[in-house]
N, C-alpha and C positions, 0 to 999 in steps of 0.2 A: 314621619312621626305623627302619631295620633295623640293629641292632647286630651286630658280628661274633659268630660262634658261640662259645659258652662255657657254663659251668655256671651256669644261671639262679639257683641258690641263692646264688651269690656276687655277684650284681649289687648294686652300691652306688654312692651318689653322694657325692663329695667336695666339700663346699661351700667349703672353703678354697681349693682349686685349680680349682674349677668344672669337674669332669670326672666321667664315669661310668667304672666299672671292673668287670671280671669276670675270673674265673680260667678258664683252659682248658689242660689237659694240661701243667702245669708252667710256664705263662706267665701273666703279668698283662697284660691288655689294657686300655688306658685310651683314652678318647675324650673330647677336650676339648669343652666346652659349645658352642663355635663350630662344631665339626664335626657336631654333632647335627642341624643344619638340612639337611645333605646326606642324600640318600636312603639311601646305604649307606656310612657312614664306615668307613675301614679301621682306624683306631686305631693306637696305638703298643704294641709288645709288649716286655715285659721278662721274661727268663728267670728263673724262680724254682725250678728243679729242685733246686738245692742246699739248699733249705729242707726238702725231703723231706715235703711236704704230701701225705699218703696219701689222705685222704678229705675234700675241702672240704665243710664243712657250713654255710657262711654267711660273710658279710663285712660290714664296716661301717667307717666312717671317724669319727674324732673331729673336733673343730672345728679342730685344727691340721693336718689332712691325714694323720695317721697311720692306716695301714690295719691292721685287725685281722681275721684270717681264722681261722675255727674249723677245726681239723683233728680231725674226729670220731674217726678211727681212733687218733690219738695222744693223745686227750683233752687237747688243749691249744689255745691261741689263739696264732697267730703274729703278732707285732707287727712291722710293717714301717714304719719311720719315713719321713716325707716327706723328711728331710734325708739325702742320700746319704752324708754323712760318718759317720752313725751306723749300726750294724749291726742287722739284724733279731734278734729274740729270741723265746723261747717263754714263755708263761705257762701253767703246769701247772694242769689242772682235775681232777687225780686225786682231790681231796677232794669233788667235786660228785657224789655218788651213784655208782651202778654201771652205769646204763643209758646207751644211746647219746644223745649230745647233738646238738641240731639248732638252727641259727639263732644269730646273734649280732647284737646291736644296741647302739649307744652312745646313752645318754640324756644329752643336753647339760644337762638340768636338774639332775641329781645327779652327773654325771661318771662313772657306773658303766657297765660292760659287762654286758649281760644275755645269758644262754644258756638255752635250753629243754632240759628233760629230759622228753620226752613219756612215757616209760615209767614215770616217777615222778610225772607230773602236776605238775611243779615248774618254776618260773621262778627262776633264780638271778641275783643282782646281785653283781658283784665289782669290786674296785678294779683299778687298772692293774698290781698285783702278784699278782693272783689270789686275794686274800683275800676270803672270802665276807662281804658286807655286808648283803645282803637275800635273803630266800627267800619265795616266794609259792606257795601251793597253787593249782592250776589245775583241780581236779576238777570244779568247777561249769561250766567252759567245755567244750562238746562238741567237742574237737579230735579229729580222726581221724588225719591225717598232716601235722602242721605241718612246713613246709619252709623257711620264711624269716620274718623279722620286721624291723620298723623302727619307730623313734619318729618321729612326725610331728604337726603341729598337730591339735588336737581337731576332729572333724567337726561338733561342736555350734557353730553360729554365734554362740551367746550366750556361749561361753567366751572367756576372754582368749586372743588369738592366740598368745601366748607359751606357753600350756599345751600340753604334749606328751602324747600318748597312745601306747600300744603297739599296733601293728597286726601280726597274725599271719596269714600266708598258709598256708592248710590245703589241701593237694592232695587230701586224702581225700574231701572233700565239695564242693569247688569254691568254698568261701566264703572271705572275708577278714575 
């Protein structure tokens, strides 16, 4: 399946609504799981220019279908509720170091949003209000240019299938 063109760092799957989503030039493109069987699904487009997302740096969904999009330039995460009666909001990340942030992932196991600070070799875990809850040093992991991340079941077949691991896509050396 070939998805509509968009910013690959914002590709995310919404398990609540069974859809893929990505951001492109001020629009959110969503493709329902049923459309993925088509060779070139067109997807639905929703204009988001009013949110002033200057530099998309990643996207993720929580289990309720809320979209979280990292705006690296504004050092914030834009929260876009699944419920059209609720307004989007911003979560400030101004307290998370000084270097550029990349990637955002929701961990269903602990309910936190995680963002990477590659320049500081840090992974930050925050709650839905932007309060720092966890911080990890990543210096021992040879990341060159991390561009996206996601939580998914462990690759170890002996692990409990409910156990989630963090996977980081690194464009610098072509590894994940």
